[in-house]
N, C-alpha and C positions, 0 to 999 in steps of 0.2 A: 246261828250267839247273838248276843244283843248289843253294839259297836257302845266303846266308851263316848261316855261325851265330853270332847277336847277336840282337836282343828288337827288330828292330826300328821301334823306337818305339814300339813294343804299351808297353798297363798290365801292373804286375804280377800280376795276376787273372789276363787274359788271357794270360800267362804259363805263370804256373802253371798252371789249365785242366788241365792231360793228367796229370798229377802226381798235383791235388788229385783225379780221379777213380780214379785206380790205387789212389790212400790209401783211396777209399767203395767199393772192393768189397770183398766179403762174404769176413773173414780173411788179407786180401792181409797180405804180411809187415813192409807199410810201416807197420803200426799194431803193429808191433812197438815204435819207433821210440816211441810213444804208452805204450806202456805201460811202459816202461822207464823212462819220465823219467816218473810221476804214479809212480813204489812210490819212487824218489829224491825227490822230494817229500815224502814220507810218513813221517812222523817217527817214526813207530810200526813202521815195518820194520823187520826183523835184516840187521844187517850178508849175514849167509848167505843168506835172497832179496836182498838189493841183488845179490850178489853171483852169486846165478845169472842173473834175470833180465837184465844185463848181458850175462854169456855168452850166453846167446838169442840177445840180438839181436846181438848180432857174430856168431856163425851165420848169423841170419836175413841181416846186411847182407851178410851174403861172403869177412867177416875168417878166415871155420875154411880156407880152400881150398888146394889144391892146397901147398906147401910153410906155409902158416903155425905158426910155433912155437905157437900158439894151442894148435893140433891135439895136440901132445905131453902139453898139463895139464888137470885136473878144472878145475872154478869155481873152488876155493879163490884159485888163478891171480891172480882179480881182485878177495882182498879186503883188500890190500893200499891199491888204486887206491879200493875202497868209500868208506876211509879220507881216502883226498887230495879227492879231489870232496867228501866230507860237512864237510870243514873248515873255520871259522869265516869265514875271508879265504873259501879258495874260493867258497860261497856265495852271499856279496856279488857272486858275477860270476852268478846270477840273471837272468833276462831283458834281459840288459844290450842298449843300442845302440850302445855302446862312445863315451859319450862323457862318462862317469862319468872321473877324472882316475885315473890311476892303473890301468886298468882294463884298457888291454891290456899291461903289467907281469902283472897277474896272473894273465892267461892265459897267460901266456909262459911263469910258472912254474907253473903246472897241469898244461901241457903238460910239462916237462921232469922234472918230477917225475913222473908215470905213466911217458915214455918210462926213467927209472932207474930204478924199481919190477920193470920188467917185465924188462929186462938185466940185474938182479939175479939174477932166475935162474940156479939151474945148470940147464947142458943138452949137459954132459958136453964140454967146452971148446966148442962149438959160438958165435958169436957171434951174441946177439940185435941185427936189425932193429927198431925199432921207429918203425912208417910215418908221413910225414902221417896218413896216411887209418886209419891205427888210430886215434893219441890224437882226433886232432879228433873223428872221429865216438863218443868215449868220454865228449866233453865235449859234445857235443849229446844224446847220452840222458841226459845226467845233469843236465847242469848247462842247456840251451840257447844255448851264450855265442857260440860259432861254429859257420859250417857246417861238413859233413864234406866234407875236401878229398879225396873220388874222381878216378876218371878223367874221372868225367862234368863233375863240378864242374868238376875243373880245368877240359878243356876249353872250359866256358863262361863263366869266370873270361876266362881269355883271350881269348875271341870281342868281351868290353866289355872289355877294356883294365886288368884287375885283376890283379896277379902272383898268380900259382900258389904258394907254395910258402906253407907256413902257418908265415909270422915274421910281421914288426912293419911289415914294409914292405907285406902283403898285406892285414894289418887295418884301417892306417889305410888304406889305400887303398877298402879295404870301407865305413867306418865316409863317406869321402867318398862312395862312390854308395848306399849308401842316405841320406846325408841329402841328396839333391839328388832322390832317391824317396820320398821319409818318408811324402808322405798315400798316396800309393798301394801303398805296404808297409804301411801300416794296416790302408789302407780291406780290402785280401787278409786280412792275419792274419786281423781279426774277422768275415769270410766266411771263413776256411778253420776257425774253435773253429766257428760256429753248425753249418757243415756237418759237420762230424766234432765234435761235442757232446765235444770235450774243450778244457785249456787248450796253447794255440799261441805258441812265443814267437814272437820275430821273430827271430831269427835260423834257425828251423826256416821259415821262409815265403824268407830268404834262399838256405837251399841247394834249396826246389824248385826257388823264379827260375832260377839256373843251373846246377842239377844238367839240367833242363826243355833250357835251349837247348843246353848241352850231349849232351846223347843226341838233336838233332837231326838225321835226314840234310841 
């Protein structure tokens, strides 16, 4: 019998273990997130270096497949996005737990600013669609403030009763989910940090949790 796609009462660390083992694999593409997140927390990094890291991260995490508009541009297309996520109001989102006043509204403002930046690109009259997946992956890799709303996360969110669109309703539901398992998430975050020997924000662990559930057969 095919198991249902939910956490089955398992602890957060138990759920994310397969994803964590994948991240521990030498040269794993999951490490592209870590390198990007680390460099965006380096105040000496240049705009160009940050744009290059962001571009490689997005390619490594599947955002330049098929008909993606990003395939038509070089790394400099990310420079305005670098400026957006490095602005002081956006930096206040670093390592959020979604409990501070005004955070959700700021997350949505940054999301919209990222979308506006890409949608303003010249593309010979063709429309540019900035998906939830793209904007949330950027915010996970640069600010660590939201999970990546890709197809596996979306599937896992639905299994856990969390709205699967990157919007206020979903973020509020995520906050409620995190609060009910706060000690488990913190335990898992500390263990992930030790095993990866890297700084890991809460939302990266949340991302791993829902992704793993969504990818289960």
